N, C-alpha and C positions, 0 to 999 in steps of 0.2 A: 504494500499500499504506499503510495507516494505521500510524504508528509505535506500538509498544507503550507503554502508560503505565508509568512507573516507579512501583513500589509503595514507599510510605514504610514503612520497617522500623523496628522499635523497636531503637534502639541505646543502648548505655551511654554516657552523657555523661561528659565529662572531669571527674574529681573535682577539687575546688579547695580550697585553704586560705585561709580569710578572713584578711585583713590586720588587721581591726579599725580601720583608718584611715578616718575619716569620708569618704564619697564614693568612696573607692578601690574598695571591693567592688562598688559599683554599676556603675561603668564597665567593670569586668572581669567582670561577671556572676557574682560570687561570691568572687573572690579570685585568688590566684596558682595556677598548675597544681600540684596536689598530687603530691608525689614526684618533681618535675622541677625543674631549675635555671632561674632567671629572671636575665637580665642587666639590671642597673640602671646606665645610662650617664649621664654628665653632667660638666660642667666643675666647677672648684673652687668651693666655696661653695654649690652648688645643693641640697644636702641628701641626698646619697646615703647617707652613714653614718647619719644620723638616721633616714632611711626604713627602712634595713635593721635598725637597732637597735629601732625601734618595732614592726616586724614580729615580732621575737623576744619583746619584752616583752609585747605583746598576745597572742601565742600562749601564753606562760607563764601570764599572768593570766586571760585570758578563755576560752581553749580547751583548757587543760590539755595544752599541747604544749611541753615543755621545748625549749631551744634552745642552740646553740653558736655563738659569735661568734669567728671567727678573724681577728685583726688583724695586719696586716703593717707598720703605721705608728705606731699608738698602743697603749700598754699599758693594762692593765685600770683602773689608777688614773686615768689621763688620760680614758679613755672615761666612767668613772663620774662624774667631775667635769663633763664636757662636757654630759651629759644630765640632771644633777641638777636644773637649773633648770626642767625640763619635768615634774618630779614622778616621774622614773624612778629607783627605788632599786635599782641593780644589785647592790649588796652584799647586800642582803636576799634577792634572787632567787638569788644565788650560794649564800648560806647555806642556802636552802631546796632547793638542788639542782634548781632550775628553769632555771638558766642557767649556762653556762661561758664565760668569756672567755679565749681562749688567744692570747697575743702571741707571734708567730713572727718572730724576727729573721733577715732574709735580707740577707747582705752580698754585694753584687754583685761586688766586687773579689776575694773569695775564690773565687767560682765561676769567674771569668775566669782566675784563676791556675792553678787545677787542671783546668779544662775539664770538670768533672763536674757533671751536673745530673740529678737523679732525684726524681720525685714520691713514691716509695715511703715515704720518711720522713714526708712530710706525710699520706699516706693512713693510715699506722699511727697517727700522733698524733691525727688527726681521728677515725678510727674508734674509738679508745679513748675519746675524749671523748664521742662519740655514745652508745656503749654504756654508759658509766658512769652516765648519767642518763636513758637512754631517749629521747634527743633526737629530735624530729620535724622541727625546723627548724634550718637552718644558714645562716650568713652568712660570706662570704670578702670581706674589705675591705683593699686593692683588688687586682685581678688584675695590674696593671702591675708592682707590686713583686715578685710571684711570678715573673713571666716576663721581667723586665727584662734578664736576662743572656743571653737566647736571640736572637741576631741572625738565625738561619736560619729563614726563613718556613716551610719544610716541617716542621722539628722543632717549631716553635711551634704550628703547626696541629694536628699529631699529639698534642702534649701537652695542648692545649686540649680536643680530643676526648676524650682519656683522662681528664682531670679531670671533664668533664661527664658522661661515661659512668659514672665511679666514683660520682658523686653520685646519679645515677639508680638504679644498682644497689643503693645503700645505702638507697634508698626515702625519702630526706629531701626536704623542700621547701626549696630553696636559693635565696638571693640572692647573686649575685656582682656586686660593684660594679666599674665601669671608668671611666677618665677619657676625656673626649672627645679625639679626635685632631685633627690639622691637616688640615681638609677631609674628615675621616672621622668616623663615629659614635663609634668607639673608637680608642684609641691604635694598636693593631695592625691594625685593620680586619678582623679575622677572628672576634672573639668573637660578634658578632651572628648569624653564620651557624650556630654550633653550639648556640646557646641556643634553648629552646623558646618562651620569652617574652622580649621585649626592651621595656624601658620607658626612655624618654629624658626626663631632667630638664633644664631649661634655666632659667638666671638671667639676666635682661636688664634693661637700664635704658633707658627710653624717656621722653624729655622730663623728665629728672631724677627719674623715678619708677621704682622698682625693682619688678619683678614676676617671679614664678617660674611656670613652665609645665611640665606633664606630658603626655607623649604615649605611647600604646601603639603601638610600631612594628610589632610582630608578636606573635601569640599563637596557637600552633598548636593546632588542635582545638576552637576555640570562637569564637563571635562576641564582639565587644568594641567599646567606643567608640573611634573613630579621630580625634576632634578633639584640639586642644590644650586642656588644662583648666588653669585657674589653681589653684595650690595655695599654701598658707601654712604657715609654721612659727610657730605661736602658743604661748601659755603652756602648752597641753596637748598639744603635739606637732603633727603634720602634719594638715591638712585639705585635701582635694581638693574643688573646687567645680564639680561638673557641674551642668547644668540638670536638676533632680530631677523625678521623676514624669513621664517622657516619655510614659507611657501614658494620662495624664490620667484616672486611675481613682480620684481622691480622692472622699471622701464630700461631699455637698452638703446642708447644713442647710436646713430649710424655714422656720425661725423668723425673726422680724423684730426689728430693733433701732431705737430712736428716733434721729433725727438730732440731737436736742437743741433743735430749733426746731419748734414745733407746726405753723406754716404750711408748712414744708418737708416735714414728715411727711404733711400733707394732700396736697401735690403729688405725693407718692409713694404714693398710694393709701390714705393715712391710717395707715400702719404703719411707714414708714421703710425702711431698707436691710435686705437679707437678712443674716443672720448668716453669717460666714465669707466675705463677699464682698469684692471689691477696689474701692475708691472713689477716684475722682480729682476734686479740686477745683482747677481751673485758672483763671487770671485775671491781669490786668495788675497793676502795682504799686498798692497801696492799696485793692484791691477788697474785702478782708476774708477772704482765704483762711485765714489763721491763726485769725481770729476764729471762722469756721465750724467749723474743726477742733477748737478748744478747747471749743466748745459741745457737740460730739459727745462729747468726752472727759468733760466735766462731767457730762452725762446718764448716761454709762456708770458713772462712779464713784458717782454717787448711787444707782445700782441695785446697788452693791457689786461691780462688775466691775473687774478689774485692767487698767491701761493702761500702755503703755510709749511714751514720746514721744521721738523722735529729732529734735533741732532742730540745724539746720546754719547758722543765721544769728544767732539771738538766744540769750542765756543764759537759764537757767531763771528766775532772779529777774526778768529783764526781761519775760519772757512772763507771769509771775504778776502783775507790776505793771500791764502794759498791759491785761490782760484784766479786771482789776478796774474799769477805766473803763467797761466795758459790762456790769457786774454779773455777771461770771463769776469766781468766787473758787475757784481750784484749790488754794490753799495747804492747806486742811484735808485734801483728798484726798492730797496729797503727804505730809503729816505722818502720816496713817494708813497709808501704804505702798501705798495703792491706785494712786497715780500715781508712776511713775518717769520721771525725765528722763535722757537721755543727750545731752550737748551736745558737739559737736566740729566744727571747721572741716573741710570736705571735703579741704582741702590738707594736713591733718595726716598722712595716709598714703594709700596707693593704694586703688583700688576693692575689691580682694580683701580687704584688711585691714578695710575698712568692713564688708564683707559677712560676714566671719567674726565680727567684733565684734558685729554685729546677731544673728547666729545664736546666739552664746554667751549674750548678754543675754536673748534670747527664751526660750532653754532654761532659764536661771536663774530668771527672774521669772514665766514661764508666764502671760503677759498674755492677756486676752480681746480687747483692742483694741491695735493698733499704729499709730502715726502717724509718717510721715516728712515733714518740713517744712523746705525744699522739695527734691524730688528733682532739680530742674534745677541745683542747686548742684554736682552731681557732674560737670558739664561742665568744671569747673576742674581735674579730674584725669584725665579720660578723653574719648575721642572719643564720637560719638553712638552708634556700634555697641557700644562697650564699656559705655557707660551703660545702653543698652537691655538688653544681656545681664545686667548686674548687677541692674537693676530686675526683669527677667523671673525671675531666680533668687529674688529676694526674694518676689515675688508667688506663685510656685509653692510656695515653702517655707511661707508663711503659709496658703495655701489648703489644703495637705496637712495642716496642723495645725488647720484650721478656726478660724483667727484672723481676725477682721475687720480689714482694713487700710485706712487712709486716707492718700492721698498728696496733697500740694499741689504744684502746678507753675506756675512763672512763665511768662507769655506776654507778648510785646511788643504794642504797639498795631498793628503791621503784620501780626501773625500772625492767620490765620483762626481764629475761635473753635472750629471743629470739627476743628482739627489739634492733635495732641499733640506738643509739642517733643521729648519723649523717644521717641515712636514706639511707645507701648505701648497705644494706644487699643483694639486688638482683645483685650487681656488684661483690660481693665477692665469690671467689671459695672455700675457706676453712675458717671456722669460729670456733674458740675455745673460750669457755666461762669459765671464772674463777669466783668462788664465795666463800665468807666467809660463812661457815655453822657452826651453833652452836648445840651441842648435849651434854646432861648431864653436862652442865656447862663448856664445853670445846669447843674451836673454832678450826675448821679444814678448810683447803683450799680444795675446790672441783674443779675438771676440767672435762668438757665434750665437745664433738665435736658436735656442732649444725649442721653443714653441711660440706661436703667435696665432691665436684662435681667429678663424673667420677671414684670413687673408693669406695671399701667397707671400712667401718670404724666402730669403736666401737660406741655403743649407750649407754654405761654405764657412770655413774657419778663416777669418780675415785678420790681418795685422792691424794693431790698434796703437796709435801713437798720441802722446801728450806733448804738444810742441808749444813754442812761444806764440804761435799764431792760432792756437786752439787745438781741438781734437781732430785728428785725421785718421781715417780708416783706409787701409791700402786698397788699391784697385786690383791687386793680384792676391789670390789666396795663398796660404802658407804652403801649398803644394806646387806653387809656381804657375797656376792656371789663371788666365785673365777672367775676371768676373763678367757675368752676363747680367747686368742690372735689370731690375724689375722682373726677374725670372726666378721661379722656385728652384 
């Protein structure tokens, strides 16, 4: 007997409240469950209070949803001071009746002496605050203080159910924060079972590098990302760093952009790289990776395009001085504001902070061209898998924004020329390899194109020269054959 096919019915999807936190709404498919409580668990210093506060502030400012913050540990003045450095003006929001901060003092000794414990007072107080400004969002920070005087597990579970049910009945989107327990997700080990959505925050130190991670443990009624995602607390608040655009549906420009070296343009069909593509220049020490990258930048600036150059080994002044020796003068572009340098040692902070810094600078300067020189320096602060994940996020972010990206990568003499040290070769659209070659007691630089998607390109190994008059690529390949330009 053939089993009946299940018909796909049109059902109403779970409504969601956007958090406004970069990256968070993407991995949750739109935000937190609307009209339901979310449990936010984590250890001390992981960012629970800030996350909950940013959810309320963004709701008030971006989505016209006033909020109520019920604090059991810090008063309104302390909370306002703590988040002022992130640009959150809580006093102004309170003045505009978009936010209420209610500090509830709970003295455990008083409850233990009398033996009385009742949530009715909290419900009346919270209900009044919600109704007074028409609040749509609520935060309770933290739940341990509220239930610290209840040793009986049965009563505790019943009161937790009662609190979460009251929040649901009130129709508010709520975040309830909770501390991590000893071997359990939360202090009581019960909160995660009564919440509709559970988000776990973690703050860890590995090899003297501090990182924060976020994971959605459960989310009833919807699909969601299940990985651990890095998140940062930056100058503008929290940023979650998923690998963006998993559907790979970004637009692909068909225009071309010059490499800055005529002979290399000829090797790429006479027109150079595709706009919005990702380009890798790899090579051993002294092969001219930075020189080729700056030639690309120089040509772009001469066309009036904006460039952002991330340098991890040399200062901006050193790059400017060195490139003048091969007739590439970048200083006028920098003075005009067409070229921006951001120089930092990779060890200055962790990979996630580098990533968010790059995101922020790219959004601020809106460049047409971005250069990272070299990406292999990131191995000083992360494993191969972590570096690959970071560079993957950068590539995807730039492709989504149709920004042409050029990366340089150091390879040793022992590495195969067609192997990417970072392991991102499949994400790269065009890959140029530079090598030091020895013949008859003389060293020569060699250049060849390993790949260039979507266009005819030369397959010859050509001589590559850094001269007083700029970069020159030989018209004869290293086998002594004259090249056939514009031919694969």
